[in-house]
PLY file of the C-alpha trace (Angstrom):
ply
format ascii 1.0
element vertex 373
property float x
property float y
property float z
element edge 372
property int vertex1
property int vertex2
end_header
-5.91 11.35 31.90
-6.97 12.83 28.51
-8.20 16.41 28.45
-11.97 16.85 28.19
-13.43 18.36 25.03
-16.54 20.43 25.81
-19.03 21.58 23.19
-21.92 24.02 23.36
-24.89 22.63 21.42
-27.84 24.82 20.42
-30.95 22.63 20.43
-34.14 23.47 18.53
-36.91 20.96 19.38
-39.28 22.96 17.18
-42.78 21.73 16.38
-44.94 18.60 16.31
-42.94 15.49 17.16
-39.80 17.61 17.65
-39.96 17.64 21.44
-40.69 13.89 21.54
-37.64 12.85 19.53
-35.29 15.48 20.99
-35.41 14.33 24.63
-34.30 10.70 24.04
-31.75 11.84 21.47
-30.05 14.13 24.00
-29.97 11.27 26.51
-28.32 8.98 23.97
-25.81 11.65 23.01
-24.83 12.07 26.65
-24.54 8.30 27.04
-22.30 7.93 23.97
-20.03 10.76 25.13
-19.87 9.42 28.69
-18.65 6.09 27.31
-15.61 7.88 25.89
-14.97 9.77 29.11
-13.41 12.85 27.51
-16.37 14.42 25.68
-18.98 16.70 27.28
-21.93 18.32 25.55
-23.69 21.35 27.03
-27.22 21.48 25.62
-29.05 24.81 25.25
-32.70 24.41 24.14
-33.93 27.41 22.13
-37.37 28.50 20.88
-38.22 28.81 17.17
-40.73 27.42 14.73
-44.34 27.59 13.64
-45.74 27.14 17.12
-43.63 30.01 18.39
-44.82 32.17 15.49
-48.45 31.30 16.27
-48.07 32.11 19.95
-45.63 35.04 19.86
-45.74 36.51 16.36
-42.15 35.62 15.44
-40.76 32.40 14.01
-37.11 32.89 14.90
-36.34 35.15 17.87
-33.14 37.15 17.52
-31.91 35.69 20.83
-32.24 32.18 19.40
-30.34 33.10 16.23
-27.59 34.78 18.26
-27.25 31.71 20.49
-27.08 29.47 17.42
-24.26 31.61 16.00
-22.26 31.19 19.21
-22.76 27.43 19.49
-20.26 24.80 18.38
-23.05 22.96 16.56
-26.81 23.14 16.12
-29.16 20.19 16.61
-32.63 20.71 15.14
-35.56 18.29 15.38
-38.41 19.56 13.20
-40.07 22.86 12.35
-43.28 23.81 10.62
-47.02 23.16 10.99
-49.27 22.90 7.92
-51.97 25.15 9.39
-49.59 27.91 10.55
-48.33 30.10 7.71
-47.09 33.57 6.93
-49.59 36.05 5.44
-48.32 35.24 1.91
-49.27 31.57 2.39
-45.75 30.16 2.71
-44.84 27.81 5.55
-42.85 28.74 8.63
-39.31 27.44 7.98
-36.64 28.90 10.28
-34.39 26.00 9.29
-34.03 27.68 5.89
-33.21 30.95 7.62
-30.34 29.19 9.41
-28.88 28.00 6.11
-28.81 31.49 4.66
-27.79 33.32 7.85
-24.88 30.96 8.60
-23.80 30.20 5.03
-24.51 26.48 5.28
-23.85 25.65 1.64
-23.26 21.88 1.94
-26.39 19.83 2.52
-25.29 16.30 3.45
-27.90 13.57 2.95
-26.56 10.05 3.67
-28.33 7.20 1.91
-27.32 4.19 4.03
-29.52 1.22 4.79
-29.49 0.35 8.49
-28.99 -3.41 9.03
-32.28 -5.15 9.75
-34.42 -2.61 7.88
-36.10 -4.22 4.84
-34.59 -2.75 1.65
-36.93 -1.11 -0.83
-35.19 -2.94 -3.68
-35.25 -6.71 -4.14
-31.63 -6.93 -5.34
-29.34 -8.39 -2.67
-26.85 -5.57 -3.27
-29.35 -3.12 -1.78
-28.49 -4.38 1.71
-25.07 -2.72 1.41
-26.43 0.59 0.11
-24.20 3.43 1.35
-23.83 6.65 -0.62
-24.17 10.36 0.11
-26.14 13.01 -1.72
-24.54 16.43 -1.31
-26.87 19.30 -2.22
-25.91 22.95 -2.36
-28.14 24.60 0.25
-28.05 28.38 -0.22
-28.46 29.15 -3.92
-29.60 27.30 -7.04
-33.37 27.65 -7.35
-33.59 28.26 -3.59
-31.86 31.61 -4.14
-35.36 32.84 -4.98
-36.74 31.90 -1.56
-38.89 34.85 -0.55
-38.02 36.75 -3.74
-40.26 35.22 -6.39
-42.66 37.44 -8.29
-46.11 37.15 -9.84
-46.83 39.65 -12.62
-50.47 40.67 -13.20
-51.62 37.22 -12.12
-50.29 35.96 -15.47
-46.61 35.08 -15.01
-44.69 33.79 -12.01
-40.90 33.94 -11.87
-38.22 32.40 -9.69
-34.55 32.63 -10.60
-31.88 29.94 -10.39
-28.49 31.25 -9.28
-25.16 29.40 -9.33
-21.97 31.19 -8.30
-18.35 30.18 -8.69
-17.49 30.94 -5.06
-20.13 28.68 -3.51
-19.71 25.97 -6.17
-15.96 25.76 -5.62
-16.43 25.38 -1.87
-19.16 22.79 -2.39
-17.03 20.72 -4.75
-14.00 20.94 -2.47
-16.25 19.69 0.33
-17.42 16.81 -1.88
-13.89 15.69 -2.74
-12.74 15.91 0.88
-15.75 13.81 1.87
-14.95 11.24 -0.81
-11.34 11.04 0.40
-12.50 10.49 3.96
-14.97 7.83 2.82
-12.24 6.10 0.81
-10.12 5.92 3.95
-13.07 4.12 5.55
-13.41 1.56 2.77
-15.82 3.28 0.38
-14.99 3.82 -3.32
-14.02 7.51 -3.09
-15.78 8.81 -6.19
-17.66 12.08 -6.81
-20.43 12.35 -9.39
-21.58 15.79 -10.54
-25.36 15.74 -11.05
-26.59 18.45 -13.42
-28.52 19.32 -16.58
-25.56 20.74 -18.45
-26.95 19.67 -21.84
-29.85 22.14 -21.54
-29.08 25.01 -19.14
-26.19 27.47 -19.25
-26.14 27.62 -15.46
-25.55 23.88 -15.20
-22.93 23.90 -17.94
-21.13 26.45 -15.76
-21.72 24.25 -12.69
-20.10 21.29 -14.48
-17.16 23.39 -15.72
-16.37 24.56 -12.19
-16.68 20.96 -10.99
-14.10 19.80 -13.53
-11.73 22.59 -12.49
-11.99 21.59 -8.83
-11.68 17.88 -9.69
-8.30 18.61 -11.29
-7.02 19.62 -7.84
-8.04 16.24 -6.38
-6.34 13.74 -8.72
-6.56 10.91 -6.19
-10.37 10.89 -6.25
-12.40 9.64 -9.20
-14.79 12.16 -10.75
-17.59 11.79 -13.29
-20.87 13.42 -14.40
-24.46 12.31 -14.87
-27.61 14.16 -15.86
-30.16 14.47 -13.07
-32.82 12.43 -14.87
-30.37 9.56 -15.37
-29.41 9.74 -11.68
-33.08 9.49 -10.68
-33.42 6.40 -12.89
-30.27 4.76 -11.56
-30.99 5.52 -7.91
-33.97 3.21 -8.38
-32.29 0.65 -10.63
-28.79 0.37 -9.13
-28.03 2.91 -6.38
-25.02 0.92 -5.19
-23.03 2.31 -8.14
-22.87 5.74 -6.45
-20.59 7.07 -3.73
-20.80 10.88 -3.38
-23.29 12.73 -5.58
-23.07 16.53 -5.66
-25.78 18.73 -7.13
-27.80 21.96 -7.10
-30.31 22.68 -4.35
-33.65 21.81 -5.97
-32.31 18.71 -7.72
-30.83 17.64 -4.39
-34.06 18.34 -2.55
-35.94 15.94 -4.83
-33.25 13.24 -5.07
-32.72 13.19 -1.29
-36.36 12.15 -0.78
-35.88 9.41 -3.35
-32.81 8.29 -1.43
-34.77 8.28 1.82
-37.33 6.02 0.19
-34.59 3.50 -0.56
-33.60 3.21 3.13
-37.00 3.04 4.80
-38.36 6.56 4.57
-37.81 9.90 6.25
-37.77 8.41 9.74
-34.51 6.64 8.87
-32.89 9.55 6.98
-30.44 11.88 8.79
-28.99 15.07 7.37
-26.69 18.01 7.98
-26.26 21.48 6.53
-22.64 22.52 6.86
-20.73 25.73 6.19
-17.18 26.89 6.77
-17.82 27.90 10.39
-21.14 26.36 11.47
-23.41 23.36 10.95
-26.98 22.24 11.60
-27.86 18.57 12.09
-31.45 17.44 11.70
-33.60 14.54 10.50
-34.92 14.85 6.96
-38.52 14.46 8.06
-40.95 17.19 9.10
-42.89 17.83 12.28
-45.55 15.14 11.61
-48.30 16.81 13.67
-50.71 14.00 12.77
-48.82 11.60 15.07
-47.59 14.10 17.67
-48.37 12.87 21.16
-49.10 9.29 20.09
-45.65 7.86 20.85
-45.32 6.60 17.26
-42.60 8.99 16.14
-39.43 7.28 14.89
-36.36 8.93 16.50
-33.81 7.07 14.35
-33.11 9.87 11.85
-32.67 12.31 14.74
-30.24 9.95 16.50
-28.21 9.35 13.33
-28.10 13.11 12.69
-26.72 13.54 16.21
-24.05 10.94 15.43
-23.12 12.94 12.33
-22.81 16.00 14.57
-20.31 14.24 16.84
-18.29 13.07 13.85
-18.21 16.60 12.41
-17.25 18.17 15.74
-14.48 15.62 16.33
-13.09 15.99 12.83
-13.21 19.78 13.10
-11.30 19.84 16.39
-9.11 16.85 15.63
-10.50 15.04 18.68
-10.68 11.26 18.27
-12.84 10.74 21.34
-15.65 12.80 19.82
-15.38 10.92 16.51
-15.52 7.62 18.41
-18.59 8.78 20.33
-20.32 9.35 17.00
-19.21 5.90 15.85
-20.61 4.40 19.05
-23.98 6.00 18.46
-24.18 4.88 14.82
-23.09 1.36 15.76
-25.73 1.25 18.50
-28.46 2.14 15.99
-27.22 -0.63 13.69
-27.10 -3.13 16.54
-30.59 -2.20 17.77
-32.15 -2.94 14.37
-29.85 -5.70 13.16
-31.90 -8.71 14.29
-34.96 -7.45 12.39
-37.28 -7.54 15.40
-37.34 -3.75 15.90
-39.54 -2.07 13.31
-40.99 1.49 13.29
-44.68 2.13 12.74
-44.20 3.69 9.32
-42.57 0.46 8.09
-45.43 -1.70 9.30
-44.09 -2.42 12.78
-45.28 -1.43 16.23
-42.18 0.20 17.71
-42.36 3.88 18.56
-40.17 6.50 20.14
-39.62 4.85 23.52
-39.00 1.35 22.18
-36.49 2.48 19.57
-34.61 4.84 21.88
-34.48 2.19 24.60
-33.11 -0.40 22.18
-30.40 2.00 21.01
-29.56 2.85 24.61
-29.24 -0.85 25.48
-26.98 -1.39 22.48
-24.87 1.58 23.52
-24.47 0.13 27.00
-23.43 -3.25 25.62
-21.36 -2.25 22.63
-17.92 -1.10 21.62
-16.99 1.51 19.01
-16.70 0.14 15.48
-15.50 1.52 12.19
-18.99 2.38 10.93
-19.28 6.14 11.18
-21.39 8.81 9.50
-20.36 10.03 6.08
0 1
1 2
2 3
3 4
4 5
5 6
6 7
7 8
8 9
9 10
10 11
11 12
12 13
13 14
14 15
15 16
16 17
17 18
18 19
19 20
20 21
21 22
22 23
23 24
24 25
25 26
26 27
27 28
28 29
29 30
30 31
31 32
32 33
33 34
34 35
35 36
36 37
37 38
38 39
39 40
40 41
41 42
42 43
43 44
44 45
45 46
46 47
47 48
48 49
49 50
50 51
51 52
52 53
53 54
54 55
55 56
56 57
57 58
58 59
59 60
60 61
61 62
62 63
63 64
64 65
65 66
66 67
67 68
68 69
69 70
70 71
71 72
72 73
73 74
74 75
75 76
76 77
77 78
78 79
79 80
80 81
81 82
82 83
83 84
84 85
85 86
86 87
87 88
88 89
89 90
90 91
91 92
92 93
93 94
94 95
95 96
96 97
97 98
98 99
99 100
100 101
101 102
102 103
103 104
104 105
105 106
106 107
107 108
108 109
109 110
110 111
111 112
112 113
113 114
114 115
115 116
116 117
117 118
118 119
119 120
120 121
121 122
122 123
123 124
124 125
125 126
126 127
127 128
128 129
129 130
130 131
131 132
132 133
133 134
134 135
135 136
136 137
137 138
138 139
139 140
140 141
141 142
142 143
143 144
144 145
145 146
146 147
147 148
148 149
149 150
150 151
151 152
152 153
153 154
154 155
155 156
156 157
157 158
158 159
159 160
160 161
161 162
162 163
163 164
164 165
165 166
166 167
167 168
168 169
169 170
170 171
171 172
172 173
173 174
174 175
175 176
176 177
177 178
178 179
179 180
180 181
181 182
182 183
183 184
184 185
185 186
186 187
187 188
188 189
189 190
190 191
191 192
192 193
193 194
194 195
195 196
196 197
197 198
198 199
199 200
200 201
201 202
202 203
203 204
204 205
205 206
206 207
207 208
208 209
209 210
210 211
211 212
212 213
213 214
214 215
215 216
216 217
217 218
218 219
219 220
220 221
221 222
222 223
223 224
224 225
225 226
226 227
227 228
228 229
229 230
230 231
231 232
232 233
233 234
234 235
235 236
236 237
237 238
238 239
239 240
240 241
241 242
242 243
243 244
244 245
245 246
246 247
247 248
248 249
249 250
250 251
251 252
252 253
253 254
254 255
255 256
256 257
257 258
258 259
259 260
260 261
261 262
262 263
263 264
264 265
265 266
266 267
267 268
268 269
269 270
270 271
271 272
272 273
273 274
274 275
275 276
276 277
277 278
278 279
279 280
280 281
281 282
282 283
283 284
284 285
285 286
286 287
287 288
288 289
289 290
290 291
291 292
292 293
293 294
294 295
295 296
296 297
297 298
298 299
299 300
300 301
301 302
302 303
303 304
304 305
305 306
306 307
307 308
308 309
309 310
310 311
311 312
312 313
313 314
314 315
315 316
316 317
317 318
318 319
319 320
320 321
321 322
322 323
323 324
324 325
325 326
326 327
327 328
328 329
329 330
330 331
331 332
332 333
333 334
334 335
335 336
336 337
337 338
338 339
339 340
340 341
341 342
342 343
343 344
344 345
345 346
346 347
347 348
348 349
349 350
350 351
351 352
352 353
353 354
354 355
355 356
356 357
357 358
358 359
359 360
360 361
361 362
362 363
363 364
364 365
365 366
366 367
367 368
368 369
369 370
370 371
371 372
């Protein structure tokens, strides 16, 4: 009898549709792990977010942050409400606090079209779209978060910061990811996305990339300016495998990537550091549809599958990796026949219908090789 791997998962349902997509996701996680028989997740729901700030005067209680630090992984649904803001007018965003507090420098944004979801591009190659955008998550232009200045109501300043230490770790992460993807049948190529022809900071970014690439001779490496990447993500995104870039560039390109695969409701993500990681859908709290049952839980479910894959890889536990593969495969199977379609894509399937279809596929299916990036 194999030994049981047990993980403590900090769960932040957050705001808006967060509670609605969290509950079925946790059920599906438990189902996927139970199918393996040697994986147990202990869920610990924690308060944080705009609603908590509105009701209690704090967005991220110290107890919640401490519990997140102690967890094996963090699963976050959605945070923020457009009508709840700090006195300076900025939105409530504890998810950004987590990135900085835990050093989560690698923002992983898969761009993979789920079978059965209509591709945004007419080209037949779009059906096999599967690349990853890797954005640095703690510096770049986001280093100015909360530190920008306005001088005499005439000049506003934010500062872009790129450091060797974080860039080296980010690029190492990118090449390890490409190697793992190559082992799973993907090309195994890393593209540095920058604006090195204009900005000194990005010329430095590219130079560090080339230095790190030299330590990974088995993985192809190239460069492309960010404007050319934006063009080619629309024209021929299938040419890319792993794209690595600065925070703000990545923030913009990841939304473009989400548009290629059906929108934010289909787009999972992770923010990963050396010792901790947060897994969350790319979308926001969508208060306009909260309580209507229309919320699409797919991105949340796929983010949870990424969490299992990361946990299993980190501990060297195949059962946990397989549980993540089961969950991803179940999402693919649920949508594959084209009859399941979320509201935002013109269909009439909401939270319950989608989660139920994934659960049925989990019950009927076997693990396959398709796993998160």
